[in-house]
SEVEX-991787 format. One record per residue: residue in one letter; x, y negated, z negated of N, C-alpha, C in turn. Coordinates in steps of 0.1 Angstrom, whole numbers, plus 5000, padded with zeros to 4 digits. Each point is the difference from the previous one (the first is absolute). Last residue first. Layout:
<recs>
AXYZXYZXYZ...
</recs>
This chain:
<recs>
X517550615068499149895004500749874995X501350484992500449955013499149895005X497850294962501449985003500249955014X496349964958500050035014501549975005X497750124950500949925007500050055015X496650034952500550045013501149915005X498450184948499549915010500550055014X499450224945500649995014499249905008X500850144950499149905005500449965015X500650474964500649885007498949905003X500650504985499849904989500649865005X499550415026501449954997499949904988X496050235017501150105000501349954994X496349705007499750104990501150104998X500349695035500249934987499750104989X499250145044501449994998500249944986X495650035014500550134998501550004997X497949605012499550044987500650144996X500849845044500849934990499650034985X497450175036501350065000500949944990X495849805007499950134994501350084999X499849595023500049984986499850134993X499649965047501450034995500149984985X496149885026500050144996501450034994X499249575019499250024988500250144994X501949915042500749924989499350024987X498150195039501250074996500749934989X496149795017499750124993501350084995X500049595029500149994985499750124992X500149885050501050094994500149994984X497149735028499650145003501050104994X500749524998499250064990499650145002X504649845022498649944999499250084990X505549974997499050045009498749934998X504249944974499950145003498850055008X503649574978498950035009500050155004X502149814954500450055013498750035008X502249734953498850035008500450045013X502650024951500149955014498750055007X502549934946499050055009500249945014X502649884961500250155003499150055010X498549574973501450055002500150155002X495949695016500350084988501450065002X498149755035500149914988500450074987X498950215043501449974998500249904989X495650135013500750114994501549974997X497549685024499550014986500750114993X500849965046500749894992499650014986X497850295028501450044999500849904992X495649895011500050104990501450054998X499449695035499749944987500150104988X500350165044501249934997499849934986X496450215019500950104995501349934996X496849745021499550044987501050104994X500849845044500149894990499650044986X499550315036501449984995500249894990X495550305007500649875004501449994995X497250384991499849985014500649875005X501850354959498949915003499949975015X503250234955499350035012498949905002X504850134969499049905003499350035013X503450224958499550025014498849915002X504349964966498549995000499650025015X504650154968499449945012498550004999X503949994959499150085008499649925012X502449944951500750035013499050095008X499549634959499550135004500450025014X501949694955499650015014499550145003X500849864955500349875007499650005015X498350264953500450035014500249875008X498350004955501550035000500550045014X495349914990500849885001501550024999X495850315019501150014990500849875001X496250135029499649934987501250004990X500450215044499549865002499749934987X501350465000501149915003499549855001X496750334994500849994988501249915002X497050105035499449904991500949994987X501750145050499850054987499449894991X499550035055500749944989499650074987X498550045049500950104994500849954988X496749755029499450134996500950084991X500149545025500250024986499450134994X497949815046501349994995500050034985X496849885048500250114990501549994996X496249625021501350065001500150114989X496049665025500450114991501350055004X496649555005501250065007500650104990X494649815004501349994994501150075008X495249995010500549865001501349984992X497650435001500349965014500549865002X499650384962500349864999500349955015X498850454991499249934990500249855000X502750295027498650025004499149924991X504550024989499949925012498550015005X501250264963500049864997499849915012X500550465006498749974994499949864996X504150145016499049995011498649984995X503450074969500349885007499049985011X500050404976499449894992500249875007X499650425032500949964989499349894992X497750245034501450055003500949974989X495149945002500649915010501450045003X497550254969499350015013500749915010X503250174960498749925001499450025014X503350334973499949935013498649935001X503850194959498750005006499949925013X504250274971499549895007498550025004X502650204955499950025015499349895006X502650194950499449905008499950045015X500150394963500749875000499249905009X498950474987501250005008500749875001X495850064978501050074992501350015008X497249595015499550134995501150074993X498549495025500850084991499350134996X500149575042499250094991501050074991X500149515030500550124996499050084991X501149535032498950094998500550144996X502149494994500350145005498950094997X501149435006499250104994500350145007X501449525007501050094996499350124993X499049545035499550114993501150104996X499249455012501150115000499450124992X498149535028499750104989501050125002X499149465014500950115003499850094989X496049665014501150034992500950115006X495649835015501149915004501350034993X495750174976500049965014501249905003X498650214957501250045006500149965015X496149934973501149934992501350035007X496150215017500049865003501249934993X499550474991500249975015500049855003X499650284957500849885002500249965015X497450394985499649894992500749875002X501450405021498749965005499549884993X504050194985500149935012498749955007X500050284960500649874998500149915012X498450455004499049914993500649864998X502850345018498949965009499149904994X503550194972500549925012498949955009X500250294958499349875000500349925012X502050444993498650024998499249865000X504850035004499350035012498550014998X502849684967499950145003499250035013X502549534999499050074992500050155002X502449575019500750114992499150074990X500749615043498950094994500750124994X501549465013500450144999498950084993X500349515028499350074989500450155001X501649465015500250145003499350084988X499449554999500350005014500250155005X496849814957501350065004500149995016X496149884971501149914997501350045006X495950265004499849875006501249914998X499950434980500050015014500049865007X499550034953501350045004500250005015X495749934982500849884999501550035004X497150374999499549915010500949875000X500750344966500450045013499749895011X500749824951499250115005500350025015X503949814970498749955005499250135004X505249804978499050105002498749955004X505849885004498649964996499150125001X505749924994498950075006498749954994X504749884987499149915007498850065007X503450244973500649955013499049905007X498050404968500849884999500449945013X497350414982501050005011501049894998X496350014971501050114997501150015010X496449705007500849954989501150114996X496950115034500949905004500949954989X496550304990501150075007501149895005X496149844980500850074990501250065007X496849805028500849904993500950064989X497050285023501049955009500949904993X496250164978501050105000501249965009X496449714998500750004987501050115000X497249975037500949895000500850004987X497850435025499849914988501149895000X500150315035498549974999499749914988X504849935020499350114994498549985001X505349795018498650014999499450124994X504749645002499550144999498549994999X504049675021498750014993499650145000X504949695011499150135000498849984991X504749765027498849964992499050125001X505450065003498849985008498949964991X504750114988499749865003498749985007X502150414982500849955011499749865004X497550224966501449994995501049955011X495550105011500149884992501449984995X499250395024499849885008500149874993X500050414975501349995009499949875009X496250114972501249964992501249985009X496050155021499949874995501249954992X499850455013500349915011499949864997X498950314966501450015004500449915012X495550054986500749924990501550005004X497250275026499849865002500749914991X500350474995500649965012499849855003X497950194961501450015000500749945012X495349794988500550135001501550015001X497549595001500050054986500450155000X499349745041501249964993500150044985X496950055040500450124993501349964992X499649705038498850064995500350144994X503049545009500150154999498650054994X502349545028499050054991500250155000X503249565014499750145001499050044990X502049535027499350054988499650155002X504249695024498650065001499650064987X504349795012499049914996498650065000X504150235014500149964986498949914995X501350225044498750024994499949964986X502949965050500049964986498650014994X501650315043499549874995500349984986X503150325032498750004994499649864994X503650305032499749864999498649984995X502050425011500249964986499949854998X499650225043498950064991500249964986X501349715045500750084990498950064990X498849885051500049954987500750094990X501349975053499050064991500149944986X501249705043500650114992499050064990X498549795047500349954987500650124992X500349995054499250044989500549944987X501049745046500450134993499050034988X498649745046500449974987500450134993X500449935054499050044989500649984986X501849935047500149904989499050034989X500750215045500950054990500249914988X497049965039501349955002501050034989X495050155026500850014989501449955003X495849805026500850125000500950004987X495249745002501449995004500750134999X494849905011500850064989501549995005X496149865027500249904989500950064989X498050365030499849865003500249914987X502550475007498749954996499949855002X503450275031499949944986498649974997X500950395035500049864999500049964986X502150465021498949944993500149854999X501850335040500549934988498849934993X499750265042500750094990500449934987X498049785039499050094994500650094989X502149515009500050135006498950094994X499449474999500950104994499850135008X499549525024499350094991500950104994X500049475023500750124999499350094990
</recs>
């Protein structure tokens, strides 16, 4: 018996649909984040204001932290001043000993530092929080790197690392103030891998008052980095230490 010319035949060996297809797995809860408490965090630029502040807050939250500097002695001095069990090392040792490496150096030294540490950062989760900014009589303004953003430059320079952008909008003053118990702000987190952005969101959440919020892929990092110029202007006008809150998330 043959099929009608007007009815399509079943593919050979392919069973007909019987309505028993497996249901879709439920969507992953975006706030179901990993435990990062056992990871070692290195902070390159840990002797500068932003780096010291991040190192202090993370260590105060119970994270193991190593601060890096071109000078190991300078790094160790900064670590002693920060306290909370923070260690100091030269940049290369800091990178090699850490699971997550935060880059918190001035924009002017960003390219040279990452180029020099390419091998030491191989296989690492690198969190770039550098803001390419210029300053003139009118105030702060955003610069546009050839790659599009500091984070994209980091990704180009570190092909064997996993680069995430985060921690751009934090006040160094609040981070370093021991009398401030919590910092009520959101941290915009951008990257190519959900597993990596989840880790960085979880790390941000270790600091009381902070929340890491996924905000897109690295191609969108320029807008996030540029927004710091607006916050600087607001802080100067209102004598404040403004951060960001994303509503309805």
